C-alpha distance (Angstrom), angle and dihedral (degrees) to the residues before:
residue distance angle dihedral
X1 . . .
X2 3.80 . .
X3 3.81 111.0 .
X4 3.79 116.0 -148.2
X5 3.78 130.7 -134.2
X6 3.79 95.4 -100.3
X7 3.77 92.4 -161.3
X8 3.84 86.6 78.9
X9 3.81 87.6 64.9
X10 3.80 90.0 63.3
X11 3.81 92.1 63.9
X12 3.78 121.4 95.9
X13 3.80 111.0 -97.0
X14 3.80 92.8 -107.8
X15 3.78 138.5 33.1
X16 3.84 110.6 -113.9
X17 3.80 94.4 -108.1
X18 3.80 91.4 48.2
X19 3.82 89.1 58.0
X20 3.80 89.6 50.2
X21 3.81 91.8 49.6
X22 3.82 90.8 52.1
X23 3.79 91.9 51.9
X24 3.77 92.6 47.3
X25 3.81 92.5 47.8
X26 3.79 89.9 50.7
X27 3.80 89.7 52.1
X28 3.81 91.3 50.0
X29 3.80 91.1 55.1
X30 3.79 92.2 54.0
X31 3.82 96.2 36.7
X32 3.81 104.2 34.9
X33 3.81 95.2 159.3
X34 3.80 98.4 51.1
X35 3.81 119.4 100.8
X36 3.81 110.2 -129.3
X37 3.81 118.5 -153.1
X38 3.77 110.1 -151.8
X39 3.78 114.5 -146.8
X40 3.80 96.4 147.7
X41 3.78 114.5 81.3
X42 3.77 112.4 54.2
X43 3.81 96.5 -121.3
X44 3.78 119.6 141.7
X45 3.83 124.1 -121.3
X46 3.82 105.0 -168.4
X47 3.80 120.0 91.1
X48 3.80 125.2 -107.3
X49 3.82 116.7 -81.1
X50 3.82 112.5 -91.4
X51 3.81 90.6 -120.5
X52 3.78 89.5 57.0
X53 3.81 93.3 47.7
X54 3.82 91.4 49.1
X55 3.80 91.3 50.0
X56 3.79 92.0 49.5
X57 3.82 91.3 48.1
X58 3.80 89.4 52.5
X59 3.80 90.1 47.7
X60 3.80 89.9 53.9
X61 3.80 88.6 51.5
X62 3.81 87.8 52.3
X63 3.78 88.3 58.7
X64 3.82 91.6 57.5
X65 3.80 95.2 64.0
X66 3.78 128.1 68.1
X67 3.82 90.3 -139.7
X68 3.82 94.9 55.2
X69 3.80 101.8 27.3
X70 3.80 117.2 126.7
X71 3.77 124.6 -154.1
X72 3.78 122.9 170.7
X73 3.77 110.9 0.9
X74 3.80 130.5 -160.6
X75 3.77 111.3 -63.0
X76 3.81 87.6 -134.9
X77 3.80 94.2 53.4
X78 3.80 136.3 -93.7
X79 3.77 115.3 -62.0
X80 3.83 91.9 -126.6
X81 3.83 90.6 64.6
X82 3.79 96.4 38.7
X83 3.80 91.2 51.4
X84 3.81 90.7 49.4
X85 3.81 90.8 49.9
X86 3.80 93.8 52.3
X87 3.80 93.9 42.8
X88 3.78 95.5 49.5
X89 3.82 107.6 26.4
X90 3.78 102.4 36.9
X91 3.81 115.9 15.5
X92 3.84 93.9 61.8
X93 3.82 88.4 55.7
X94 3.82 92.8 53.0
X95 3.82 92.9 -103.8
X96 3.82 118.7 138.5
X97 3.78 118.0 -155.1
X98 3.77 133.8 170.8
X99 3.83 117.1 -130.2
X100 3.82 89.0 -119.1
X101 3.80 89.2 62.0
X102 3.82 94.0 63.5
X103 3.79 119.9 76.8
X104 3.83 119.0 -169.8
X105 3.79 114.4 -146.8
X106 3.82 142.6 165.7
X107 3.81 92.1 -90.3
X108 3.76 145.6 -40.3
X109 3.79 93.6 -93.8
X110 3.80 91.0 62.7
X111 3.77 93.9 48.8
X112 3.78 97.1 44.4
X113 3.81 87.2 54.2
X114 3.79 97.3 40.9
X115 3.78 98.4 44.7
X116 3.77 88.8 82.5
X117 3.81 89.3 71.8
X118 3.77 89.9 82.0
X119 3.85 95.6 48.6
X120 3.79 131.6 75.4
X121 3.76 120.7 -101.6
X122 3.80 94.4 -121.7
X123 3.78 99.5 61.3
X124 3.81 114.2 122.6
X125 3.80 117.7 -122.0
X126 3.78 133.2 -141.3
X127 3.80 123.2 -167.2
X128 3.78 135.5 174.9
X129 3.77 109.2 -117.4
X130 3.05 123.1 -103.5
X131 3.79 93.4 40.3
X132 3.82 142.2 171.9
X133 3.85 103.2 -87.9
X134 3.79 95.6 -130.9
X135 3.79 91.9 70.2
X136 3.82 91.1 59.4
X137 3.77 99.4 35.7
X138 3.84 95.4 50.1
X139 3.82 89.1 52.6
X140 3.80 90.9 48.4
X141 3.80 88.3 54.3
X142 3.82 89.8 52.2
X143 3.79 94.4 48.9
X144 3.79 96.2 -112.6
X145 3.79 99.8 112.1
X146 3.85 99.0 66.8
X147 3.77 117.4 -149.9
X148 3.79 130.9 -29.6
X149 3.83 112.4 -107.2
X150 3.80 122.2 174.7
X151 3.79 91.6 -23.2
X152 3.80 96.2 -46.5
X153 3.78 133.1 94.3
X154 3.81 113.5 -120.1
X155 3.82 96.8 -135.2
X156 3.82 94.9 45.0
X157 3.81 123.5 89.1
X158 3.80 109.1 -146.2
X159 3.80 115.0 -150.5
X160 3.84 109.1 -162.4
X161 3.82 119.0 -130.8
X162 3.77 105.9 -172.9
X163 3.76 139.9 147.3
X164 3.79 87.9 -98.4
X165 3.81 92.2 65.3
X166 3.80 94.8 33.8
X167 3.83 89.6 -107.6
X168 3.81 88.1 -73.5
X169 3.81 109.3 132.2
X170 3.80 121.8 -134.1
X171 3.78 120.2 -135.3
X172 3.81 110.5 -82.9
X173 3.78 119.2 -82.9
X174 3.83 90.6 -124.9
X175 3.76 133.2 19.4
X176 3.81 117.8 -81.6
X177 3.81 131.7 -167.8
X178 3.80 98.5 -145.4
X179 3.82 125.7 30.2
X180 3.80 126.7 -168.0
X181 3.81 119.4 -150.2
X182 3.81 125.1 174.9
X183 3.80 119.3 -170.9
X184 2.93 129.7 -156.6
X185 3.78 76.8 35.0
X186 3.72 128.3 -118.8
X187 3.04 114.7 -129.3
X188 3.85 104.1 11.4
X189 3.82 97.5 46.3
X190 3.82 90.6 -137.0
X191 3.81 130.1 130.8
X192 3.80 141.3 -150.0
X193 3.82 124.8 -124.0
X194 3.79 120.7 -128.3
X195 3.80 90.6 -101.7
X196 3.78 91.7 51.1
X197 3.81 92.4 47.8
X198 3.80 90.6 46.3
X199 3.82 88.3 59.2
X200 3.81 89.2 60.3
X201 3.81 94.9 46.1
X202 3.78 90.9 50.1
X203 3.81 90.4 48.6
X204 3.80 90.2 51.4
X205 3.81 92.4 48.2
X206 3.79 92.3 50.2
X207 3.80 95.0 47.0
X208 3.85 104.4 32.4
X209 3.80 91.0 -114.5
X210 3.79 120.8 163.5
X211 3.84 113.2 -135.4
X212 3.78 120.0 -152.2
X213 3.81 101.8 -158.2
X214 3.78 116.0 -165.2
X215 3.82 109.0 -162.5
X216 3.81 96.6 166.6
X217 3.83 92.4 134.4
X218 3.80 100.9 41.8
X219 3.81 92.6 115.9
X220 3.82 88.4 68.2
X221 3.82 95.1 60.6
X222 3.80 110.2 119.9
X223 3.81 100.6 176.3
X224 3.80 109.0 87.8
X225 3.80 91.0 -149.3
X226 3.81 95.1 57.3
X227 3.84 114.1 97.3
X228 3.80 117.8 -116.7
X229 3.78 95.0 -165.1
X230 3.79 133.6 31.8
X231 3.79 87.1 -134.0
X232 3.82 88.7 72.1
X233 3.82 83.1 78.8
X234 3.79 116.7 81.6
X235 3.79 112.5 -108.9
X236 3.80 95.8 15.6
X237 3.81 94.1 118.4
X238 3.81 87.3 66.5
X239 3.81 93.9 57.7
X240 3.85 111.6 20.6
X241 3.80 142.5 77.1
X242 3.78 112.7 -163.5
X243 3.83 125.3 -151.0
X244 3.79 122.7 -158.2
X245 3.82 132.8 -179.2
X246 3.81 137.9 -163.2
X247 3.81 89.8 -159.0
X248 3.82 97.9 93.6
X249 3.79 96.3 17.6
X250 3.83 94.5 59.6
X251 3.77 107.3 5.7
X252 3.81 96.5 -96.3
X253 3.81 96.0 142.7
X254 3.80 89.1 117.2
X255 3.77 97.3 29.8
X256 3.84 94.6 52.9
X257 3.78 120.0 -144.8
X258 3.79 136.0 138.3
X259 3.76 138.9 133.3
X260 3.80 143.1 -130.0
X261 3.81 127.8 -145.3
X262 3.79 116.6 -145.8
X263 3.83 108.4 176.9
X264 3.79 118.6 -145.8
X265 3.82 89.2 -130.6
X266 3.83 88.8 65.3
X267 3.80 117.2 98.1
X268 3.75 139.5 -177.0
X269 3.78 126.0 -163.2
X270 3.80 139.8 -118.8
X271 3.80 119.7 -136.5
X272 3.80 87.4 -97.2
X273 3.79 90.3 57.6
X274 3.83 96.4 -106.4
X275 3.82 113.8 150.8
X276 3.80 115.8 -122.1
X277 3.83 125.2 -169.8
X278 3.82 107.5 -116.4
X279 3.81 90.8 -157.4
X280 3.79 89.9 68.0
X281 3.79 93.3 47.9
X282 3.83 93.2 48.9
X283 3.79 91.2 47.4
X284 3.81 89.9 51.3
X285 3.80 91.3 48.3
X286 3.78 93.3 49.9
X287 3.84 93.0 47.4
X288 3.82 88.4 54.6
X289 3.79 102.6 39.6
X290 3.81 106.6 24.1
X291 3.82 132.6 56.3
X292 3.75 95.5 -166.2
X293 3.80 134.4 -105.3
X294 3.79 113.7 -64.4
X295 3.80 122.7 -85.7
X296 3.83 89.6 -122.0
X297 3.78 92.2 52.8
X298 3.80 94.1 46.9
X299 3.83 91.6 50.1
X300 3.80 86.8 53.4
X301 3.80 91.1 50.4
X302 3.78 91.7 48.6
X303 3.81 89.7 56.3
X304 3.82 89.9 61.9
X305 3.79 86.9 73.2
X306 3.81 97.1 52.9
X307 3.82 116.3 101.9
X308 3.80 92.5 -106.7
X309 3.80 91.1 42.4
X310 3.78 92.4 53.2
X311 3.79 91.2 49.8
X312 3.79 94.0 48.0
X313 3.79 95.0 45.3
X314 3.81 91.6 47.8
X315 3.80 88.9 53.0
X316 3.78 90.2 56.8
X317 3.81 92.6 46.2
X318 3.80 88.5 51.7
X319 3.78 89.3 51.0
X320 3.80 92.1 55.3
X321 3.78 93.3 43.3
X322 3.83 89.3 52.5
X323 3.81 86.1 53.9
X324 3.80 87.8 52.7
X325 3.78 92.2 52.0
X326 3.83 91.6 48.2
X327 3.78 90.5 49.6
X328 3.79 96.6 46.4
X329 3.82 92.5 48.8
X330 3.81 90.8 46.1
X331 3.78 94.0 47.9
X332 3.79 93.2 48.5
X333 3.78 91.4 47.9
X334 3.78 86.4 58.5
X335 3.78 89.3 58.5
X336 3.81 96.1 -106.6
X337 3.78 125.2 131.4
X338 3.81 113.0 -115.5
X339 3.78 130.5 -175.2
X340 3.81 133.1 -174.8
X341 3.79 121.6 18.7
X342 3.82 94.2 115.4
X343 3.83 103.0 81.1
X344 3.79 96.8 11.5
X345 3.84 138.9 42.8
X346 3.83 92.5 -118.2
X347 3.78 130.3 91.4
X348 3.80 121.8 -160.3
X349 3.79 109.9 -152.6
X350 3.80 125.8 -162.4
X351 3.81 109.7 -132.8
X352 3.81 118.2 -121.3
X353 3.76 113.3 -91.8
X354 3.79 113.5 -73.5
X355 3.80 96.3 19.6
X356 3.79 124.8 112.9
X357 3.80 119.9 -146.5
X358 3.80 93.8 -97.4
X359 3.83 93.3 43.9
X360 3.82 89.3 52.4
X361 3.79 89.8 47.8
X362 3.80 91.6 50.9
X363 3.80 94.1 47.0
X364 3.80 91.2 51.6
X365 3.78 91.6 47.8
X366 3.80 98.5 44.8
X367 3.82 99.6 34.8
X368 3.80 104.9 28.3
X369 3.81 100.1 21.8
X370 3.80 92.0 -130.1
X371 3.81 122.4 133.7
X372 3.79 119.5 -144.7
X373 3.82 133.0 159.6
X374 3.85 119.3 -100.7
X375 3.78 108.7 -118.5
X376 3.78 94.3 -139.6
X377 3.80 88.0 67.0
X378 3.80 86.4 71.8
X379 3.80 94.9 54.5
X380 3.82 143.0 -66.3
X381 3.81 94.2 -62.4
X382 3.78 89.4 56.4
X383 3.79 93.3 68.3
X384 3.77 110.8 119.1
X385 3.82 94.0 26.1
X386 3.79 137.5 93.2
X387 3.82 128.5 -155.4
X388 3.79 121.5 -138.3
X389 3.79 125.1 -175.9
X390 3.77 129.7 -142.5
X391 3.80 94.3 -145.6
X392 3.80 94.3 101.0
X393 3.76 130.4 107.6
X394 3.84 114.0 -80.7
X395 3.79 94.3 -120.0
X396 3.78 91.5 49.0
X397 3.80 90.5 48.3
X398 3.80 91.4 53.2
X399 3.76 92.3 46.2
X400 3.79 91.5 48.4
X401 3.83 90.7 54.9
X402 3.80 91.7 47.0
X403 3.79 90.6 51.5
X404 3.82 91.6 47.3
X405 3.81 92.0 49.7
X406 3.78 91.8 50.1
X407 3.83 91.0 47.5
X408 3.80 95.9 46.9
X409 3.80 99.5 39.0
């Protein structure tokens, strides 16, 4: 008989966003005439940049001719895209990378979940709390998280990020082997300064800690002093893997493309203490389990870095950040506390007194017809909060704030 991976049985029955979808679908059945405004799941609403569309059309044409047809591509990604990534995302920030340190994928979510394939099951984990659920769930699946006790996993160190500490995490209470950081942060929409990020890099260097750095929202940073990459910090290439995504940067949520940087300076360890280059292990994993993002997709991603592509993508980013400003101002006028929304497309809303995250979610859904994401779904420190996203249509954003104002006042 085929024995299962019993760690999967430890997971909650449904992924957070599946639970939300069920509640929304139930509401739609009982309220078929009401217009729901979805500000919960971080999916984009604006179309792809024209430069991206043109590049993908040309790539499709390439596939129609024997001379320009592309079959299997490099598992690591085509050199034309990798070169564009290094030239535009890293070189201007004084960061030197080799092409073989960049791995193109079908998105940051896949890589943040799959990276655990190259790491032992008994590593201890540290996460800022609240946290993107994939970090926790993927480690549960691999047997690293331990057992669930009173809402927390026994082998996970939770590092609270709350209004009380300004959403700036303290160093973990005990040593961890692997640490997850996401900045700009999902779900709180907050960022770390260079000095604050340097604290974490120095901690990792001193304790041989591996940092998983999710920078999927770096394109939304407005403050010129805020770091876009962990590699802006000296020594970070010795301790950190960085994940990037085109999903929110350029509307690729349905197209699927991102990339992961695994520096050659970065090592893991055998039980005997021997250092092993993680770049080689990740490359071997990808060659075995991944056939690469499609040629058409990668040509579209390359176009993001053209002069016209940059201008068009920035226009869309500005659109979403204007939504964020409208939302934050509207929420605060209603007397609610709101965080984020300045260097990230997420707003972290404090629930009215006496309401839990799910109660606040349900009241917004059933009384205001607005869908958010309950903060407790991101971890224990998320209780009493709700996440809203700025990725909606402008008219819907304005209507949502008008509804909220009428409801609150």
